[in-house]
C-alpha distance (Angstrom), angle and dihedral (degrees) to the residues before:
residue distance angle dihedral
M1 . . .
S2 3.79 . .
R3 3.81 121.3 .
L4 3.85 117.5 -139.6
L5 3.74 128.2 -174.8
L6 3.74 118.3 -157.8
T7 3.78 120.0 -167.2
T8 3.78 116.4 -141.1
D9 3.83 144.1 163.0
C10 3.80 130.5 -141.3
V11 3.79 100.7 -135.5
G12 3.89 104.3 69.5
G13 3.70 149.3 15.9
V14 3.84 94.3 -59.9
W15 3.92 87.2 77.3
R16 3.74 91.7 57.2
Y17 3.83 92.6 43.8
S18 3.84 93.2 46.3
V19 3.85 96.1 45.3
D20 3.80 94.1 47.0
L21 3.87 94.1 45.0
G22 3.81 88.5 45.2
H23 3.77 92.2 55.9
A24 3.74 94.8 44.9
L25 3.78 92.7 51.0
S26 3.85 89.7 45.0
A27 3.81 88.9 56.6
R28 3.78 88.2 54.5
G29 3.80 93.4 55.5
W30 3.80 103.3 -88.7
T31 3.75 125.9 135.5
V32 3.85 101.1 -132.6
G33 3.80 126.5 -169.1
L34 3.84 127.0 -173.4
A35 3.79 116.3 -146.6
A36 3.86 103.8 -160.6
I37 3.79 121.0 -153.5
G38 3.80 129.4 -170.8
P39 3.76 120.2 18.7
S40 3.81 118.3 12.5
P41 3.78 119.1 -96.6
S42 3.70 117.5 -94.8
D43 3.84 120.6 -121.1
D44 3.90 90.0 -100.5
Q45 3.85 89.5 51.2
R46 3.80 91.4 48.6
A47 3.76 89.1 50.3
E48 3.89 90.2 51.1
A49 3.74 89.4 51.4
E50 3.85 95.1 52.9
G51 3.71 110.6 132.5
L52 3.73 93.9 31.6
G53 3.84 123.5 88.4
L54 3.85 102.3 -104.1
L55 3.91 114.0 -160.0
V56 3.76 114.6 -179.0
T57 3.75 102.1 -157.4
G58 3.77 103.9 -176.2
A59 3.78 88.6 -132.0
P60 3.88 113.5 148.3
L61 3.83 121.4 -112.0
D62 3.85 107.2 -86.6
W63 3.89 89.1 -122.4
E64 3.75 98.3 51.2
P65 3.80 109.5 117.0
G66 3.88 91.9 -110.5
G67 3.76 93.1 116.3
E68 3.84 124.8 -147.4
G69 3.79 93.8 -33.4
G70 3.78 92.0 62.8
L71 3.81 91.4 47.0
L72 3.82 91.6 51.8
A73 3.78 92.8 48.7
G74 3.92 90.5 46.0
R75 3.84 89.6 50.5
A76 3.78 92.4 49.9
A77 3.76 89.1 50.5
L78 3.91 93.2 48.9
E79 3.84 90.8 48.0
E80 3.73 90.2 52.1
A81 3.78 90.8 51.3
A82 3.78 90.5 48.5
H83 3.78 88.7 52.5
A84 3.80 93.6 46.6
F85 3.84 91.6 48.3
G86 3.89 91.6 48.1
A87 3.77 90.6 -126.1
D88 3.82 119.8 -164.1
C89 3.85 89.6 -169.2
V90 3.78 136.9 9.7
Q91 3.78 126.8 -144.1
L92 3.84 108.1 -157.8
N93 3.74 108.0 -158.8
Q94 3.79 88.0 -177.2
P95 3.95 102.3 51.0
A96 3.79 89.7 -170.4
F97 3.78 86.5 80.5
G98 3.77 90.9 58.3
G99 3.83 131.1 93.1
P100 3.77 142.7 143.9
D101 3.84 92.0 -80.0
W102 3.77 94.3 74.3
N103 3.85 109.7 110.6
L104 3.78 95.8 -159.3
P105 3.77 132.9 69.6
V106 3.88 107.0 -86.2
V107 3.77 129.8 -160.3
A108 3.75 109.5 -165.7
V109 3.80 113.2 -155.0
A110 3.85 111.8 -173.0
H111 3.80 112.8 -150.3
S112 3.87 96.5 165.6
C113 3.73 140.9 -25.0
V114 3.72 138.9 -168.4
A115 3.84 97.0 -107.5
T116 3.93 94.2 53.7
W117 3.75 92.9 39.5
W118 3.78 91.6 52.5
R119 3.80 95.3 47.2
A120 3.80 91.9 49.1
V121 3.79 97.0 44.6
K122 3.85 102.9 29.7
G123 3.78 99.9 27.3
E124 3.75 94.3 -130.0
A125 3.80 141.2 72.9
P126 3.85 114.5 -78.8
P127 3.82 118.0 -93.9
E128 3.80 120.8 -92.1
E129 3.80 93.5 -99.7
W130 3.90 87.5 70.4
A131 3.82 93.8 51.8
W132 3.89 89.8 102.8
H133 3.79 88.8 64.1
G134 3.76 95.3 49.6
Q135 3.82 90.7 47.7
A136 3.89 88.7 51.5
M137 3.82 93.7 47.1
R138 3.86 90.2 50.2
R139 3.74 91.9 48.9
G140 3.83 95.7 46.1
L141 3.81 95.0 47.5
A142 3.76 92.9 44.2
S143 3.78 95.7 48.2
A144 3.84 99.0 43.6
D145 3.80 120.8 102.4
A146 3.78 87.7 -126.9
A147 3.89 130.0 15.2
L148 3.81 116.7 -158.9
A149 3.76 139.2 -179.3
P150 3.89 127.0 -166.3
S151 3.86 93.9 -129.0
A152 3.75 140.7 22.7
A153 3.72 89.8 -122.1
F154 3.77 92.8 57.6
A155 3.87 92.0 42.5
A156 3.85 85.6 57.5
A157 3.81 91.5 48.1
L158 3.89 89.1 53.1
S159 3.75 90.4 48.3
S160 3.81 88.9 53.1
A161 3.74 93.0 48.3
Y162 3.81 94.9 42.2
P163 3.81 104.7 28.9
D164 3.81 92.6 164.4
I165 3.82 97.3 64.4
R166 3.83 130.8 67.2
Q167 3.75 119.7 -83.6
A168 3.83 112.7 -97.0
E169 3.84 118.8 -114.3
V170 3.70 117.8 -115.2
V171 3.83 123.0 -117.5
H172 3.76 111.2 164.1
N173 3.81 116.4 -138.0
G174 3.68 118.3 -114.7
T175 3.72 141.6 -156.6
P176 3.95 131.8 -170.0
L177 3.76 111.9 -82.7
P178 3.87 105.4 -128.6
P179 3.77 113.1 -122.5
A180 3.77 116.4 -105.9
A181 3.81 87.6 -109.4
Q182 3.72 90.6 69.2
L183 3.79 95.7 54.4
R184 3.76 111.6 111.1
T185 3.79 133.6 -140.4
D186 3.83 96.7 -175.6
R187 3.67 94.8 77.2
T188 3.80 123.4 166.0
D189 3.75 124.0 -124.6
H190 3.79 91.5 -114.4
I191 3.79 125.1 117.9
L192 3.79 112.6 -140.2
S193 3.73 133.9 -148.7
A194 3.86 132.0 168.2
G195 3.74 135.8 -161.3
R196 3.64 143.3 98.7
L197 3.92 108.5 -59.4
W198 3.80 91.8 -144.6
D199 3.82 97.8 52.4
E200 3.78 110.2 103.0
A201 3.79 89.8 -155.8
K202 3.87 91.5 68.7
D203 3.91 86.4 63.2
L204 3.89 90.3 -148.0
R205 3.88 87.9 168.1
T206 3.78 88.2 72.2
L207 3.75 92.2 46.5
D208 3.75 92.2 46.4
A209 3.84 90.4 51.9
A210 3.75 91.0 47.5
A211 3.76 91.6 51.3
R212 3.75 93.5 53.6
G213 3.80 108.0 105.6
L214 3.85 92.7 0.7
G215 3.67 112.4 140.3
W216 3.86 96.1 -129.1
P217 3.78 128.6 57.3
V218 3.80 120.9 -104.4
T219 3.78 114.2 -147.6
I220 3.79 125.0 -171.1
A221 3.77 128.1 -159.9
G222 3.73 118.3 -154.9
S223 3.82 144.5 80.9
S224 3.76 117.4 -61.4
E225 3.80 93.4 -165.1
D226 3.75 122.4 81.4
P227 3.86 123.2 -143.1
E228 3.80 87.6 -90.7
G229 3.74 95.8 56.5
R230 3.76 96.9 -105.2
R231 3.89 118.4 137.9
R232 3.74 133.8 -142.0
A233 3.82 126.8 -160.8
Y234 3.87 134.3 -178.4
P235 3.76 114.3 -157.9
S236 3.85 96.5 -148.0
L237 3.81 96.4 47.6
H238 3.84 124.7 76.2
P239 3.74 109.2 -133.0
L240 3.83 119.6 -141.6
G241 3.76 97.2 -177.0
F242 3.82 122.3 -138.6
L243 3.82 110.3 -27.3
G244 3.76 128.3 -156.6
Q245 3.80 120.3 -122.1
D246 3.77 96.4 -95.7
E247 3.82 96.5 47.2
M248 3.88 90.6 45.0
R249 3.83 88.5 53.8
E250 3.73 90.5 50.0
R251 3.82 91.7 51.7
H252 3.82 90.9 48.2
A253 3.81 89.8 51.6
R254 3.79 94.1 50.9
A255 3.76 102.2 36.5
A256 3.82 117.3 113.1
A257 3.87 89.8 -143.7
F258 3.82 139.6 -13.1
V259 3.79 122.2 -132.4
S260 3.81 132.4 -169.1
T261 3.75 121.7 -176.0
S262 3.85 93.1 -179.1
L263 3.82 119.2 153.9
Y264 3.76 90.9 -166.2
E265 3.86 125.6 35.6
P266 3.78 122.3 150.8
F267 3.81 87.2 -169.1
G268 3.81 118.3 -27.2
L269 3.81 112.4 -135.1
A270 3.83 93.4 -174.5
V271 3.72 90.1 60.9
L272 3.80 91.9 49.9
E273 3.79 92.2 49.1
A274 3.91 89.9 50.9
A275 3.82 89.5 48.3
G276 3.70 92.5 51.3
Y277 3.87 90.1 62.1
G278 3.84 89.6 51.3
T279 3.82 91.4 -107.0
P280 3.87 110.8 158.8
L281 3.77 113.3 -114.9
V282 3.81 133.1 -136.5
L283 3.76 111.5 -174.7
S284 3.75 142.3 173.9
D285 3.80 111.8 -102.4
I286 3.76 99.0 -111.7
P287 3.88 126.2 141.9
T288 3.78 95.4 -103.3
F289 3.75 95.5 51.4
R290 3.77 92.0 44.8
E291 3.78 89.0 52.5
L292 3.72 95.9 49.6
W293 3.89 103.7 29.8
E294 3.78 107.4 29.1
G295 3.86 105.8 141.5
A296 3.67 92.9 11.5
A297 3.86 105.5 71.1
M298 3.83 141.7 32.4
F299 3.86 113.4 -104.1
C300 3.77 129.6 -150.8
P301 3.81 128.9 -170.2
P302 3.76 109.1 -99.3
R303 3.86 117.6 -101.8
D304 3.85 89.4 15.4
D305 3.87 104.1 123.1
A306 3.89 93.6 171.6
A307 3.86 90.8 55.1
L308 3.77 91.3 44.9
S309 3.82 93.0 50.0
H310 3.80 90.1 50.0
A311 3.77 92.2 49.0
L312 3.87 93.2 49.6
D313 3.80 92.2 47.5
R314 3.89 92.3 48.3
L315 3.78 90.2 48.7
M316 3.80 96.1 45.4
S317 3.85 92.0 45.5
D318 3.78 92.4 53.0
P319 3.85 117.7 66.5
D320 3.76 93.9 -178.5
L321 3.81 92.1 51.9
K322 3.80 89.3 49.9
A323 3.80 92.6 51.0
R324 3.89 91.9 46.9
L325 3.77 93.0 48.3
G326 3.85 94.3 44.5
A327 3.79 90.8 52.0
R328 3.80 92.2 49.0
A329 3.76 90.6 48.1
R330 3.74 94.2 52.7
E331 3.81 90.9 45.4
R332 3.77 90.8 53.0
A333 3.82 92.7 45.7
A334 3.73 88.4 63.6
R335 3.84 87.5 72.4
Y336 3.73 91.2 62.8
T337 3.83 105.6 50.6
L338 3.73 126.1 153.6
S339 3.79 90.7 -118.1
R340 3.77 92.6 57.6
C341 3.78 91.2 49.6
A342 3.79 91.7 49.4
D343 3.83 88.8 49.0
A344 3.75 90.0 52.7
M345 3.78 95.9 46.9
E346 3.92 92.8 47.7
A347 3.74 87.5 54.2
V348 3.86 90.6 51.6
Y349 3.77 93.1 49.4
A350 3.84 91.2 48.0
R351 3.86 92.1 47.7
Y352 3.70 102.8 42.6
C353 3.77 107.8 21.8
S354 3.83 103.1 40.6
V355 3.77 87.8 -120.6
P356 3.81 112.9 133.8
A357 3.78 120.2 -136.0
A358 3.77 102.8 -95.2
R359 3.81 100.9 -143.3
Q360 3.83 134.1 -30.4
G361 3.74 111.4 -120.6
V362 3.78 141.7 137.3
A363 3.79 127.0 -67.8
């Protein structure tokens, strides 16, 4: 039986990815641990991780402005967690914690980074005070046994930001495809979105402006408080707060449509979760969403609230269009299942880390 340690955090999509992948691999015979960085897991998150080895390391988030010192302390905490867990292989979902001094096989999976975020959101390279993070990402990706990205679009963004290192391989994220019996016909008239309200990359100002005067309510799930305790609010959006997995699935199943105005999205698990329930999608026209959802969603130019409002009004006013787009979204979601993701990751572990696939099973 192989022992795999996945690093994770509790403030973004990496948590959902890590927990789902951990359970899928556990069902195949792996012994999986989660090494959590940043804020401690909530009670709901601890319940979601039941059956996996959860280690709360106290390490800072890799993008917190603590500089190289914070990364070194975090790396030491993760190395200690790997030793305590007896890991045969480590999957760093924050490659900035990597480096040549790890004495275990390391798979680095880049889910985001400061350099690519800044370029997508600000349209320029990050300022000099963030150079330490770029250097750490470059070192972590270059020294890992395997470097991965969740979409070809994000792999290209990484190559643009770090042209001196190898291009990351692509393994799409995945989520369980809900069975047809869980699809709902009693949908509300609510438009749903999801994301951290304080993350500028979600461009909720555009969504807020588009929702103003729209004839249907726009709800958003996600934390309104950033890691430093500052809160953000948008007057035309109806905040739901942070939702647990079961409640989020219920919201996806009953929403009339799902909208994402993201300027930066290395993959977009919330979009995939909505699509799995046959919820029609309205997405910002960014490379990742085009790669994954071309032909299965409506697209709007980023930062264009008038175009977004028009698209949402058109969709919500046309039941046939909603039905067609919902069916296309669910059909496309079948490409990005958790089982396929677990298959691909097992192949990576076997190829690069000399760790054999434990046992094929269902996820």
